[in-house]
C-alpha positions as CSV (number, residue, x, y, z in Angstrom):
1,X,121.1,112.5,178.7
2,X,117.9,114.5,179.0
3,X,118.6,115.6,182.6
4,X,122.0,117.1,181.7
5,X,120.4,118.9,178.6
6,X,117.7,120.3,180.8
7,X,120.2,121.6,183.4
8,X,122.1,123.3,180.6
9,X,118.9,124.7,179.2
10,X,117.9,126.2,182.6
11,X,121.3,127.7,183.1
12,X,121.3,129.2,179.6
13,X,118.2,131.3,180.6
14,X,120.3,133.4,183.0
15,X,117.4,134.4,185.2
16,X,118.4,137.1,187.6
17,X,118.6,135.8,191.2
18,X,118.2,132.1,190.3
19,X,121.8,130.9,190.7
20,X,123.3,128.0,188.9
21,X,121.2,124.8,188.4
22,X,123.3,121.8,189.4
23,X,120.7,119.0,189.8
24,X,117.1,118.1,188.9
25,X,114.9,115.6,190.6
26,X,112.1,113.4,189.3
27,X,108.8,114.8,190.5
28,X,105.2,113.8,190.3
29,X,103.0,116.0,188.1
30,X,100.4,116.1,190.9
31,X,103.1,117.6,193.2
32,X,104.3,120.3,190.9
33,X,101.2,121.2,189.0
34,X,100.4,124.6,190.5
35,X,97.5,126.7,189.2
36,X,98.8,129.8,187.5
37,X,96.6,133.0,187.2
38,X,96.3,134.4,183.7
39,X,95.7,138.1,182.8
40,X,92.1,137.2,181.9
41,X,91.5,136.2,185.5
42,X,91.3,132.5,184.7
43,X,93.8,130.0,186.2
44,X,95.5,127.2,184.3
45,X,97.5,124.1,185.2
46,X,100.3,123.3,182.7
47,X,101.3,119.8,183.5
48,X,99.7,116.3,183.6
49,X,99.1,115.1,187.2
50,X,99.8,111.5,186.1
51,X,103.2,112.0,184.5
52,X,106.6,112.6,186.1
53,X,108.9,115.6,185.3
54,X,112.4,116.8,186.0
55,X,112.3,119.7,188.5
56,X,113.8,121.5,191.4
57,X,113.2,124.4,193.7
58,X,115.8,127.2,194.2
59,X,115.7,130.1,196.6
60,X,115.5,133.4,194.9
61,X,118.4,135.6,195.9
62,X,117.5,138.6,198.1
63,X,113.9,137.4,198.4
64,X,111.7,135.2,200.5
65,X,110.3,133.6,197.3
66,X,111.5,130.6,195.4
67,X,111.9,129.6,191.8
68,X,110.3,126.4,190.7
69,X,111.8,124.6,187.7
70,X,109.9,121.9,185.8
71,X,110.7,120.3,182.4
72,X,110.2,117.4,180.2
73,X,111.4,116.5,176.7
74,X,109.1,119.1,175.1
75,X,108.6,122.1,177.5
76,X,110.3,123.9,180.3
77,X,108.9,126.2,183.0
78,X,110.5,128.6,185.5
79,X,108.0,130.0,188.0
80,X,108.2,132.1,191.1
81,X,106.2,131.5,194.3
82,X,106.0,132.0,198.0
83,X,105.9,129.5,200.8
84,X,104.0,126.3,199.9
85,X,103.5,127.4,196.3
86,X,101.5,130.5,197.3
87,X,100.9,133.2,194.6
88,X,102.7,131.4,191.7
89,X,103.8,133.5,188.7
90,X,105.1,132.2,185.4
91,X,108.6,133.6,184.7
92,X,109.2,131.6,181.5
93,X,107.2,128.8,179.9
94,X,108.6,127.7,176.5
95,X,108.9,124.8,174.1
96,X,112.3,123.2,174.1
97,X,114.5,123.0,171.0
């Protein structure tokens, strides 16, 4: 099942301070599609607002920031952000498989 595969994939990343992923929710692309700043100064959105994705939010240990997890059958993202998605940063964005 895709959800279980994604949970295993996120846990295999072993991101410091993220903890163990135990569940993913189905989330709207419009809800999770943050605008990420690039080194060039431009911003980019990575997901389709009209699709749904598996995702979750996890508190970052010893921090006031959170990790956001988003994935579909092709890609996975771990990002970090403050309250209400402020100042998002891409931690990992990669093709699955």
